[in-house]
C-alpha positions as CSV (number, residue, x, y, z in Angstrom):
1,M,0.0,0.0,0.0
2,K,1.4,3.4,-1.0
3,Y,1.7,6.2,1.6
4,K,-1.0,8.8,1.7
5,T,-0.7,12.5,2.6
6,G,-3.1,15.4,2.5
7,Y,-5.1,18.2,4.2
8,A,-8.5,18.0,5.8
9,A,-10.2,21.2,6.7
10,I,-12.6,21.3,9.6
11,V,-15.3,23.9,8.9
12,G,-18.6,24.9,10.6
13,R,-20.4,27.6,12.6
14,P,-18.9,29.0,15.8
15,N,-19.1,26.7,18.8
16,S,-19.9,23.7,16.7
17,G,-16.9,21.8,18.2
18,K,-14.2,22.3,15.6
19,S,-11.3,22.8,18.0
20,T,-12.4,19.9,20.2
21,L,-12.6,17.6,17.2
22,L,-9.1,18.7,16.0
23,N,-7.7,17.9,19.4
24,S,-9.5,14.6,19.5
25,L,-8.3,13.6,16.0
26,T,-4.6,14.4,16.7
27,G,-4.6,13.2,20.3
28,E,-2.9,16.5,21.3
29,K,-4.0,19.9,22.4
30,V,-3.5,21.8,19.2
31,S,-6.3,24.4,19.5
32,I,-7.5,26.3,22.5
33,I,-11.1,25.6,23.7
34,S,-13.6,27.6,25.7
35,P,-17.4,27.5,26.1
36,K,-17.6,30.8,24.2
37,P,-18.1,30.9,20.4
38,Q,-15.5,32.5,18.1
39,T,-12.6,31.5,20.2
40,T,-10.5,30.3,17.3
41,R,-9.1,33.3,15.3
42,N,-6.4,31.6,13.1
43,V,-6.0,28.7,10.8
44,L,-4.4,26.0,13.0
45,R,-2.9,22.8,11.7
46,G,-2.8,19.6,13.7
47,I,-0.8,16.6,12.3
48,Y,-1.7,13.0,12.6
49,T,0.9,10.4,11.4
50,D,0.9,6.6,11.3
51,D,2.5,3.9,9.1
52,Q,0.0,4.4,6.2
53,S,-0.7,8.1,6.2
54,Q,-0.1,11.6,7.3
55,V,-3.2,13.9,7.8
56,I,-2.8,17.6,8.3
57,F,-6.1,18.7,9.9
58,V,-6.9,22.4,9.4
59,D,-9.0,24.0,12.1
60,T,-10.7,27.2,10.9
61,P,-12.5,30.1,12.6
62,G,-16.2,29.7,12.8
63,I,-18.1,31.1,9.8
64,Y,-20.5,33.8,10.9
65,K,-21.6,37.4,10.0
66,A,-18.6,39.5,10.9
67,A,-19.0,42.7,12.8
68,N,-15.4,44.1,12.5
69,K,-12.2,43.8,10.4
70,L,-10.9,41.0,12.6
71,G,-14.1,39.1,12.1
72,E,-13.9,39.6,8.3
73,I,-10.4,38.3,8.3
74,M,-11.4,35.2,10.3
75,V,-14.3,34.4,8.0
76,K,-12.2,34.9,4.9
77,N,-9.6,32.6,6.4
78,A,-12.2,29.9,6.9
79,E,-13.6,30.3,3.4
80,E,-10.2,29.8,1.8
81,A,-9.9,26.4,3.5
82,F,-12.6,25.1,1.1
83,G,-10.2,25.3,-1.9
84,N,-6.9,24.6,-0.2
85,T,-7.5,21.1,1.2
86,D,-8.2,17.6,-0.1
87,V,-11.1,16.7,2.2
88,I,-13.6,18.9,4.0
89,I,-15.0,17.9,7.4
90,Y,-18.2,19.8,7.9
91,I,-19.1,19.8,11.6
92,A,-22.6,20.7,12.7
93,D,-24.0,20.9,16.2
94,A,-26.7,18.2,16.4
95,S,-28.0,19.6,19.6
96,R,-29.1,22.9,18.0
97,K,-32.9,22.9,17.7
98,D,-32.8,25.1,14.6
99,L,-30.4,22.9,12.6
100,P,-30.0,23.1,9.6
101,G,-31.3,26.7,10.0
102,G,-28.4,29.1,10.2
103,E,-26.2,26.9,8.1
104,E,-27.3,28.4,4.7
105,Y,-24.0,30.3,4.1
106,I,-21.8,27.3,4.9
107,I,-24.1,25.1,2.7
108,S,-23.7,27.5,-0.2
109,L,-20.0,27.2,0.1
110,L,-20.1,23.5,0.2
111,K,-22.3,23.3,-2.8
112,N,-19.6,25.1,-4.8
113,T,-16.8,22.8,-3.8
114,K,-15.6,19.7,-5.7
115,K,-13.9,18.3,-2.6
116,P,-15.3,15.3,-0.8
117,V,-17.4,16.4,2.2
118,I,-17.7,14.4,5.4
119,L,-20.5,15.5,7.7
120,A,-19.5,15.2,11.4
121,L,-22.8,15.6,13.3
122,N,-21.4,16.6,16.6
123,K,-22.7,16.6,20.3
124,I,-24.9,13.5,19.9
125,D,-24.3,12.9,23.6
126,K,-26.7,15.8,24.2
127,L,-29.5,14.1,22.3
128,S,-32.1,11.8,23.9
129,S,-33.4,10.4,20.7
130,K,-31.9,9.1,17.5
131,T,-34.9,10.4,15.6
132,V,-33.5,13.9,15.8
133,I,-30.2,12.7,14.3
134,L,-31.9,10.9,11.4
135,K,-34.1,13.9,10.6
136,T,-31.1,16.3,10.6
137,I,-29.1,13.9,8.4
138,D,-31.9,13.7,6.0
139,E,-32.4,17.5,5.8
140,L,-28.6,18.2,5.3
141,S,-28.2,15.4,2.7
142,K,-30.8,17.1,0.6
143,K,-28.8,20.3,0.6
144,V,-25.2,19.1,0.4
145,D,-23.6,16.3,-1.6
146,L,-22.1,14.4,1.3
147,T,-19.5,11.7,0.9
148,E,-20.1,10.3,4.3
149,V,-22.1,11.1,7.5
150,I,-20.7,10.3,10.9
151,P,-22.5,11.1,14.2
152,V,-19.9,12.0,16.8
153,S,-19.2,13.4,20.2
154,A,-15.9,15.1,19.9
155,L,-15.8,15.8,23.6
156,N,-16.1,12.1,24.4
157,N,-14.0,10.8,21.5
158,D,-17.1,9.0,20.3
159,G,-17.0,8.4,16.5
160,T,-13.8,10.4,15.9
161,A,-11.9,7.3,14.9
162,L,-14.4,6.7,12.1
163,I,-13.8,10.3,10.8
164,L,-10.0,9.6,10.8
165,E,-10.4,6.4,8.9
166,S,-12.8,8.0,6.4
167,V,-10.4,10.9,5.8
168,K,-7.4,8.6,5.3
169,K,-9.2,6.7,2.5
170,L,-9.9,10.0,0.6
171,L,-6.3,11.3,0.7
172,P,-4.1,11.3,-2.3
173,E,-0.8,9.4,-2.4
174,G,2.2,11.3,-1.3
175,E,5.3,11.6,0.9
176,K,5.3,12.8,4.5
177,L,5.3,16.6,4.9
178,Y,6.3,16.7,8.6
179,P,8.4,14.5,11.0
180,D,6.7,11.7,12.8
181,D,6.8,13.4,16.2
182,M,5.4,16.8,15.0
183,Y,1.8,17.3,15.9
184,T,1.4,21.0,15.0
185,D,3.3,23.6,12.9
186,Q,2.7,26.3,15.5
187,T,5.6,28.1,17.0
188,E,6.2,28.0,20.8
189,R,5.5,31.8,20.9
190,F,2.1,31.3,19.2
191,I,1.3,28.4,21.5
192,V,2.1,30.5,24.6
193,S,0.0,33.4,23.3
194,E,-3.0,31.1,22.6
195,I,-2.8,29.5,26.0
196,I,-3.1,32.9,27.7
197,R,-5.9,33.9,25.4
198,E,-7.7,30.7,26.3
199,K,-7.5,31.6,30.0
200,L,-8.9,35.0,29.3
201,F,-11.9,33.4,27.5
202,T,-12.5,30.9,30.3
203,E,-12.1,33.4,33.2
204,L,-13.7,36.6,31.9
205,K,-17.4,37.1,31.3
206,E,-19.6,38.5,28.6
207,E,-18.0,40.5,25.8
208,I,-14.7,41.2,27.5
209,P,-12.5,38.3,26.2
210,Y,-13.6,39.1,22.6
211,G,-11.9,42.4,22.9
212,T,-8.6,40.9,24.1
213,Q,-5.5,39.9,22.1
214,T,-2.2,38.5,23.4
215,E,1.3,39.3,22.1
216,V,4.5,37.6,23.3
217,V,7.1,40.4,23.4
218,S,9.9,38.5,25.1
219,F,10.8,34.8,25.1
220,K,14.3,34.0,26.5
221,E,16.4,32.0,28.9
222,K,17.2,33.6,32.2
223,T,20.5,33.2,33.9
224,D,19.4,29.7,34.8
225,P,19.2,27.7,31.6
226,D,16.4,25.6,33.1
227,I,14.0,28.6,33.2
228,I,12.4,30.5,30.3
229,E,11.4,34.1,30.9
230,I,8.3,35.1,28.9
231,S,6.7,38.5,28.8
232,V,3.3,39.0,27.3
233,N,1.1,42.0,26.5
234,I,-2.7,41.6,26.9
235,Y,-4.5,44.2,24.8
236,C,-8.1,45.2,25.6
237,E,-10.3,47.9,24.1
238,K,-11.5,49.8,27.2
239,K,-10.0,51.1,30.5
240,S,-12.9,49.5,32.3
241,H,-12.0,46.2,30.8
242,K,-8.4,46.6,31.9
243,A,-9.5,47.0,35.4
244,I,-11.6,43.9,35.2
245,I,-8.8,41.8,33.7
246,I,-6.4,42.9,36.5
247,G,-9.1,42.5,39.2
248,K,-9.1,43.6,42.7
249,N,-5.5,43.8,44.1
250,G,-4.5,42.0,40.8
251,A,-6.3,38.8,41.7
252,M,-7.8,38.1,38.3
253,L,-4.5,38.7,36.4
254,K,-2.7,36.5,38.9
255,K,-5.2,33.7,38.4
256,I,-4.9,34.0,34.6
257,G,-1.1,34.0,34.9
258,T,-0.9,31.0,37.2
259,R,-3.2,28.9,35.2
260,S,-1.4,29.9,32.0
261,R,2.1,29.2,33.5
262,I,1.2,25.7,34.7
263,E,0.0,24.7,31.2
264,I,2.9,26.4,29.4
265,E,5.4,24.5,31.7
266,R,3.7,21.3,30.9
267,I,3.8,21.8,27.1
268,L,7.4,23.2,27.0
269,G,8.7,20.9,29.6
270,I,10.6,23.6,31.4
271,K,10.1,26.1,34.3
272,V,8.6,29.4,33.2
273,F,8.8,32.9,34.7
274,L,5.7,34.6,33.2
275,E,5.0,38.3,33.2
276,L,1.6,39.7,32.0
277,W,1.0,43.3,31.1
278,V,-2.4,44.7,30.3
279,K,-2.6,47.6,27.8
280,V,-5.6,49.5,26.3
281,K,-5.8,49.6,22.5
282,D,-9.0,51.3,21.4
283,E,-10.9,49.6,18.5
284,W,-8.0,47.3,17.8
285,R,-10.2,44.8,16.0
286,N,-10.8,47.4,13.3
287,D,-7.1,48.6,13.2
288,I,-5.6,47.0,10.1
289,P,-1.9,48.0,10.9
290,F,-2.3,46.6,14.5
291,L,-3.8,43.4,13.2
292,K,-0.8,43.0,10.8
293,D,1.5,43.6,13.8
294,M,-0.3,40.8,15.6
295,G,0.5,38.5,12.8
296,F,-2.7,38.6,10.8
297,D,-2.7,39.5,7.1
298,L,-5.6,40.7,5.0
299,K,-6.5,37.1,4.0
300,G,-6.7,36.0,7.6
301,N,-3.5,34.0,7.6
302,R,-1.1,34.1,10.5
303,S,2.6,34.4,9.7
């Protein structure tokens, strides 16, 4: 059997479980996760490798009606995944009562693709009846030419192995693109930045985390070679939000920093001295030069 290599894009609405599915498929934490929608802002690649194949899974931002320049970049980013991969995994939240309502735009994109489409009907663990699943599958099958339909619970790793096997069958023959032990192409700086942003999303309420962005400004060894010193800027859009992020007597910022540091140390395998600085940047989500400085380009890709 010849070796297979290719790309599989994971697309869907915000909060449908794309990042959870990516982490489940790769067996590693590639993408940050929070209960809030629109957590993912960049195209993230997770790599699965075995003796027969190498699959590069591409997690994309949720497709929704953008309200600012950052949102437009994110949606454009996700749309481009339709043409740049070998297989499309269309993930839909089976627990949504209005499904397939609200999927019209994604469906229109899927109708125009010639790529094979696997429907991952997610969050089946939240359903009490299989009748709902069958009805949803029937309705979506009438709208999109589906190669395969797989009910899953990405959170519980239920059905995700079937998705992996289905993707592998659809990949073209090719050589490995990444080493066997590489599970993502993200830099350590980016991983650190995302971990801190995840804690902002999980600890802060309402709209505040959506107005935050993280930037690693320093990443270096201290005098002790067994310790990495990392300095990170947390940008927010309002002075009132800055006060909330810092918290009374710095309690919230300390909590975010401690939780981030513990996870960063686990991933990097080294002790970390982490400094967090909170800065106000008005309307940064509509500031194109600032977005470029943060690593976003006009197409939504991160350099």
